[in-house]
C-alpha positions as CSV (number, residue, x, y, z in Angstrom):
1,M,7.0,45.5,89.0
2,T,9.4,43.0,90.7
3,K,6.6,41.9,93.1
4,H,4.3,41.0,90.2
5,L,7.0,38.9,88.5
6,A,7.7,36.9,91.7
7,I,4.0,35.8,91.7
8,L,4.1,34.4,88.1
9,P,6.0,31.2,88.9
10,C,3.5,30.4,91.7
11,L,0.6,31.0,89.3
12,F,2.1,28.6,86.7
13,A,2.7,26.0,89.3
14,L,-1.0,26.1,90.2
15,L,-2.0,25.8,86.6
16,A,0.1,22.7,86.1
17,C,-2.3,20.5,88.1
18,V,-6.1,20.8,87.6
19,F,-8.5,19.7,90.2
20,V,-11.9,18.3,89.0
21,S,-14.8,17.8,91.3
22,G,-17.4,15.4,89.8
23,D,-17.3,13.1,86.8
24,L,-15.3,13.6,83.6
25,V,-17.2,12.4,80.5
26,I,-15.5,12.4,77.1
27,R,-18.3,12.4,74.5
28,P,-18.4,10.6,71.1
29,G,-16.2,12.4,68.6
30,A,-14.4,14.4,71.3
31,T,-10.7,14.0,72.2
32,L,-9.1,15.2,75.5
33,L,-5.4,15.8,75.2
34,L,-3.9,15.7,78.6
35,R,-0.3,17.0,78.9
36,S,-0.4,17.6,82.7
37,S,-2.1,16.1,85.7
38,I,-5.8,16.1,86.7
39,A,-6.9,15.2,90.3
40,M,-10.4,13.8,90.1
41,N,-11.3,13.8,93.8
42,G,-13.2,10.5,93.5
43,G,-15.2,11.4,90.4
44,D,-15.6,8.8,87.6
45,L,-13.9,8.9,84.2
46,D,-16.2,7.8,81.4
47,I,-14.9,7.6,77.8
48,E,-18.0,7.1,75.7
49,P,-17.9,5.2,72.4
50,G,-16.1,7.3,69.8
51,G,-14.5,9.4,72.5
52,T,-10.7,9.5,73.1
53,L,-8.5,10.3,76.1
54,D,-4.9,10.9,74.9
55,L,-2.8,11.2,78.1
56,E,0.2,12.8,76.3
57,G,2.4,12.1,79.3
58,G,-0.2,13.3,81.8
59,T,-1.8,11.6,84.8
60,V,-5.4,11.3,86.0
61,A,-5.3,10.8,89.8
62,G,-8.0,10.1,92.3
63,I,-10.5,8.5,89.8
64,G,-13.4,6.7,91.3
65,T,-14.2,4.4,88.4
66,V,-12.8,4.2,84.8
67,L,-15.4,3.2,82.2
68,L,-14.2,2.1,78.8
69,P,-17.1,0.9,76.7
70,A,-16.7,-0.7,73.3
71,G,-15.6,1.9,70.8
72,S,-13.8,4.1,73.3
73,N,-10.1,5.0,73.0
74,L,-7.3,5.5,75.5
75,D,-3.8,6.4,74.3
76,G,-0.6,6.9,76.2
77,P,1.9,7.4,77.5
78,G,0.6,8.5,80.9
79,G,-1.0,7.2,84.1
80,L,-4.3,6.5,85.7
81,E,-4.7,6.2,89.5
82,L,-8.1,4.8,90.6
83,A,-9.8,4.1,93.8
84,N,-12.7,1.9,92.7
85,D,-13.4,0.0,89.5
86,W,-11.6,-0.5,86.2
87,V,-14.4,-1.4,83.7
88,N,-12.8,-2.2,80.3
89,N,-15.5,-3.4,77.9
90,S,-13.5,-2.2,74.9
91,T,-10.7,-3.6,72.8
92,F,-8.1,-1.6,74.8
93,V,-5.0,-3.5,75.7
94,R,-2.4,-1.8,77.8
95,P,0.6,-1.0,75.5
96,V,3.9,-2.8,76.2
97,D,5.9,-0.2,74.3
98,P,7.6,2.1,76.8
99,A,7.0,5.1,74.5
100,A,3.2,4.5,74.8
101,E,3.0,2.8,78.2
102,I,0.0,3.6,80.4
103,T,0.5,2.8,84.1
104,I,-2.7,1.8,85.9
105,A,-2.5,2.0,89.7
106,I,-5.5,0.6,91.6
107,A,-5.9,1.2,95.3
108,V,-8.6,-1.2,96.3
109,S,-9.1,-4.3,98.6
110,F,-7.7,-7.4,97.0
111,F,-10.7,-9.3,98.5
112,E,-13.1,-7.9,95.9
113,N,-13.1,-8.0,92.1
114,H,-12.8,-4.4,91.0
115,A,-12.2,-5.2,87.3
116,P,-15.6,-6.3,86.1
117,G,-15.1,-5.6,82.4
118,S,-15.2,-8.0,79.5
119,G,-12.1,-6.6,78.0
120,D,-8.5,-7.9,78.3
121,T,-6.4,-5.0,79.6
122,D,-3.1,-7.0,79.8
123,G,-3.7,-8.9,76.5
124,D,-3.1,-12.4,77.9
125,G,-6.3,-14.0,76.6
126,F,-8.2,-13.8,79.9
127,T,-10.9,-11.2,80.6
128,D,-10.4,-8.6,83.3
129,H,-13.4,-9.9,85.1
130,G,-12.1,-13.5,85.0
131,E,-8.7,-12.4,86.4
132,G,-9.8,-9.8,88.9
133,T,-7.6,-7.8,91.2
134,L,-6.0,-10.7,93.0
135,D,-2.2,-11.1,92.7
136,Q,-1.8,-14.9,92.4
137,D,1.9,-14.7,91.6
138,L,2.7,-12.2,94.4
139,D,4.6,-9.8,92.2
140,M,2.5,-6.7,93.4
141,V,0.6,-6.5,90.0
142,P,-3.1,-7.3,90.0
143,D,-3.8,-10.2,87.7
144,F,-6.0,-8.2,85.3
145,L,-2.8,-6.0,84.6
146,D,-0.3,-8.9,84.7
147,P,0.2,-10.8,81.5
148,D,2.4,-13.3,83.4
149,A,0.0,-14.0,86.3
150,L,-0.5,-17.6,87.4
151,R,-3.6,-19.3,85.9
152,M,-4.6,-21.8,88.7
153,D,-8.4,-21.8,88.1
154,R,-9.1,-19.8,84.9
155,P,-9.5,-21.2,81.4
156,P,-8.7,-18.8,78.5
157,N,-11.5,-16.5,77.2
């Protein structure tokens, strides 16, 4: 009996992090409540119009591309770690309230624009596509996520 009980903590540790191979699509009317971590292994995350991802303190890591079309919903707190594109074509603005904060880490080359969406993730009046992933004020935050980024060559939306 003691041998079986020793295995239980290991089993629970394995269940705390789910690995997904392929794309994750949240359909219209569906809500995914995430209270743990998911490793996507390069798959895309697509929240379709009417679909909701509520991170509930969890993290989605290893995402290829995040797609937020108009009408999709993303709630925090939690985190997203992506390797390719952030495509925000919705009204989503990253919350500034620490209780609902969503961290977005993007591991891409700063020589290409990997934020082609028409949305305004940082809520500063400039589209993500217009700002891109450059860091013009050198504060280690890509311009599309930085409401205080320098505006050398971009008019407001």
